[in-house]
N, C-alpha and C positions, 0 to 999 in steps of 0.2 A: 585092699582085702575088706571086704562085709565084715563089721567086727559088733553088728547090733545085738548079736547070739549071745555072742563068745563073753560072758557072764559068770562067773561062779557062779551059780543055785543056793549056794550056801550062807545065808546073813551072817553077818557077824553077832548077833546076840539070833537065838532061837525066837521063831515066834512064840506070839503071847498064845493062850490056849483063847483067850479070848480077846477082842479088839476092846482098846483104850476108849473110854465112853468120848464121845466125838472124832473119835481118829478114824482115817480108814484100815492104814497103813499096817500089818500085824508084828513087821520087825523092820530094824534100822540098818540095813546094808551100808558096810562102808562104801565112799568116796573111790571109786572106782581110778584117779588119784591118786590118794593116800597111799603112804610109802609104810606107813602102820597101821594094824588092823589090832584090833583088842575082843577079846571071848572071855563071857561069863563062864566063872568056873566056883560051883557049888562044892564045897569040901564038908559040908553036912556039921559043920561047929557053928556058922551063925546063916540065917536068912532072911534076908533085909524085909520088911514088910513091904509089898507090889503095892504099888499107885495106882489106882485106877483112874486118874484123868491124868493129863500132860497141860501144862501150863505155853500160852503162846508166846513165842521173844520174837520181837521185832529186831532188826539187824540196817541199819543204812547203807544205804550206797553214792556214796559221794562224786560218783563218778560225771565228765562231763559232757555227756551225750544221751539224746533222751528217743530219738525213733530212730527203727532199725531198718535196714535195708535188706529184701531178697530179692533174686533172681527165680528161684525157683517155679518150673514153667506147670506146675499143678495146687500153685496156692493164685488165687484170686484176687492178692493185694503185693503193693511193691513195696509199701512202708506203713509201718504198726507201731504202737508202743503198749510197753506194758506194765501199768503202774505199779503192778506189783511182781517179785518174783517167790513163785511158792503158793501156797494157796490151803486155807482152812475148812475148804469143802472137803477136804479128804476123800476124792473121788481114786479107791483104787487104780482103774485103769489109766488116770490121765500119763496121756506122751509124752508132759512136759518134767516128768518126774528127774529123768537122768541132767538135766540143764542143773540142780540141786548140786551134781556133783564138781561143777567149774568155780562153786562156791568153798568148795570142800567140806561139803553138807552132805549125809544120805539123803537118795531119792524116795528113803521110808521117811519115817516117824518127823525127820527133820526137816522132810517137803513141806509137810502141813502142820507143823509148831514152828520152826524159824524162817520168819517171814521178811525179804529182802523189800525193803520200802525207798525209793528218791525224796528226799523232804525238800528238794527243790524243784520239783518234777515242773510248777508250772514254769517256773521262772525260765526255767532251758529253752522249755518247748517257746518262751513267749523268743528266748535270745532268738533262735534257731529260726521261725518266721518272719524276725527283723532282717534276715542277712537276705541282703539283694541279692546274691546266689542264688537263694533258696528257689524250686520250683515246687507250686502244688501240686499234687495227687493225694488220691485220697489215701486218709491213714485208718488203719484197720487197728480198733484199744481192744485188746483180751483177748488176740489169738493164743496163746500160751499159757495165763493165768488167769482166771475171770478178774473182772476190773470193780465188779461190786462185791467180793467176798467180806465177808463178816469187819473184816478191819476197816474198811470204806466208810461204815455207819458213823466212824468216829475221827478217819483219819481226812475224809473226803478229799484224797489224790485225784482220783478220778474226776470227780467235779470241778475242781482247781483246772485241770486238766481242759474240758469242754469246756469252759469259763473263755479260756484262752482261746482254745480254736472257733469260738461263737466271735468274738471280738473280731478274727481275721477272717470272719468269713470262710474260713477253711473247712471244708467236706469231711466227713468221717465216720466209720461204723462202729458198731459195738456189739462185741459178743460174749452174752452172759448165760447163768442158768438162776442168777439171784433175782426176786421183787425188789431188793432194792434198788433196782434204777426208776422205779418210780419218783422214786425221792426228784429225783432231775428230770421230770418231765416237760416241765416250763422250758429248760433250753434244748431239751430234744423236740419239743413239738415246735418251736420259735424255728427251729434248723429246718426240720423237713417240710416245713412251709414253704423252706425256698429253694429247695432237692438239697441238702446240705445232709441229711444223715440219714443212716438206716440204723437197724438194729436185727439183729439174729437170735432167737433164745432156743439153747438149747433142751431137747425135750429127750430125757433118755427110759424113765418107766411112769405108767401110771398107776405102778403098783406101791403103796406106800410101805410095805416091809421091803420090799427092793430095793427101794432105795434108802433106807436107814441103813440099809449093810452097805450098799456101793457105795452112797453120795453120803455119809453122816452129816454134814454138817449144811447141804444144799436146800434150796426150797423143795419141797412136796411138788410133783408132776401138778396136780390141782393147781398151786401158787402160780407156778405159774403159764400155766393157761389162762387162768384170771391175769396174771401182770400181758400176756399178748393182746388178750382184747384190752385193755384198757390203755396200752398204747396205741393198738389200730382205731380204738375208738376217738382217740387223740390226732389221727390221722398221720401217723409216723409208720412208714414201710416197716414190716416185721416178717424176715424169714424165718422159719422153723428149723433146727438140725434136730434130728432125728442119729444122735449121735451117744457114744457108741454104740451101734448093734453088734449083740454079742450071742453068738449062739447056744441056744437052750437054757438062756438066762432072757432075752429079753424078746426076742428075733420074734417070737409070736406076738409080740405087740406092735408090729409095724404099724398094718393097718388102724388099727384104737388109734392110735397118735396122730396118726395123719387127719383121720374123720374129727377127732377132737381137736384140733389147730385149723382146720378147716372155718370148723364152729366158731372160734373163736378172731378170727378174722385173718388171720395167713394167706398172701397170693403167692408163696412160693416156698419151695423145703427142700433140704437136702440130708444126704445120709452117708454116713462113714463107717464102714469094718469096723471093727476095734483094733488098737496097735498094740503091741506090746514093743516095744524098744528096750534095749539095754536090761537095765535092772527091773524092769515093770512087768519084763515073762515072770520071774521066780516070785515075785510078788502077789501075782494075781492069782499062779498055782496054790501059794499059800494058802489065801482069802478062799480059793476052792476049797479046798482041802477042810477048810474051819466048817463053812456056810452050805456046800454043795458035794461031797465028799463021794455023794452016790453016783453022779454025771460028770466030774471033775475029768475022768480021762478021756470022755464023748467031748466034752467041751474042745478042750483039748486038740483032741483028734481033728475035728470039724474049723478049726482055726488053722491049725499044721496043714489041710487041705487045702486051703485057702491063700497061704503061703509059701508053698512048693517046700513044702516038709520042715517048714520053719516055723517058731513064734513068731517070727516079725520079717517081712521084706522092705529093705528104704526106698525100693528104687523108683522115681519120679513115677505118675500115672498108674502105680500099684499098691503106693502106702496106702492110702485111703479107702479103695475099695475092695485090694485082696484081688485074688486069680482061681480060676478053678469054676466047676459044678458046684459047688455049694454058693460061694461067693456070688456067682453068674445070678442062681435062682432066687437070693435074697434084693440082689438089686431089681432083680426083672416085678418080684413081688412089690415093691419099693415103686415103681415108675409106673407098674398097671394101677396100684389105688391110687397115686398121684392124678394120672389122668383123667381117672374117671372121676373124681373128688372135683376136676377144673382148676388142680394144683400144679403151677410150674416148679420143672424141677431146675431151673437157673435161677441159683440163690442169690445171684449179684444186681446189686442196683447202683443204676445208672445217674451217680452223683455229678453236681453242677462244680468244676472246679474253676469258671472262667469270673465266678465273683469273689473270689480269695483277694484280700486288702494286701498289695506292697505297703513297703514302709514308707514311700513318698505319698498315697493314699491317705493312709494312718495319721501323718503327719496334716493333710490336710483337709480332717474333718472338726481342727484344734485351731 
């Protein structure tokens, strides 16, 4: 049974009248695996002062694995690493939010304020790559949550991982919407020169006001375009993800974003229709009610027209693109604009796995 939309839309605490500073979600719905839910009851005798900020808390994951494998036919990679679980960027639409429930945490405010890290990530990766049975395949970094979210500036987990990959001549791709990636341009340019690295930068909107509402702690659209240009000028192949495309919110920007990406140096681009799995659907509707109450019903109607009457459909070859007349029109616009600009819609770069240094080759260097 498909349960992606069988989520009680009522959060454990009612939505805020306005979002907390720097946060995207307006509520903290309970983990769907939790046996106990709490609700706030105000008896008018005492009302605590509402905090306008929310501190970020780090949770350590001492697990012994670092690379995740998948067999999904509509995902262009088989191996991935996510240096962080949860993301401070606070994008209200993030399809990764429901994964926080597996830690008995909320996909709402917990997802963007309680970040799970692997303190020994680089060591785990090195041990994995040294295993004689390890088979080299391109690793995607950041497919779930951003590897260059704000915590990375101090923790440098992503930096430590790509240093290990550089040591082993192991190909990898990065997905981000953060300008912080430029800090590691020394490694990226070296790896790209040997066809061992590519980058995908997500650009959702070039409207700064919309960006602040939609992705409160992410870089601006103009900053992402400057990041693309700096990376491409350094010889690093960059694809742009126009994602997610949201009806009546940012779909009017498709052609503008592609043109700006072309000017910044991209050679390929990809589009993803908004995905609202599990708890994301109710939270996104809360967000619409606060920021776009006049068009909430229209937005959700167009999304449901593109998801066979539901907020989301999780089937292969459908979840990324949607179905129906409206979704088809959006993709047609994207493809026509990309073709006119000479931008490839195949966003996969063929990186070289033959240079991988196995453990015996590593030892021969000393």
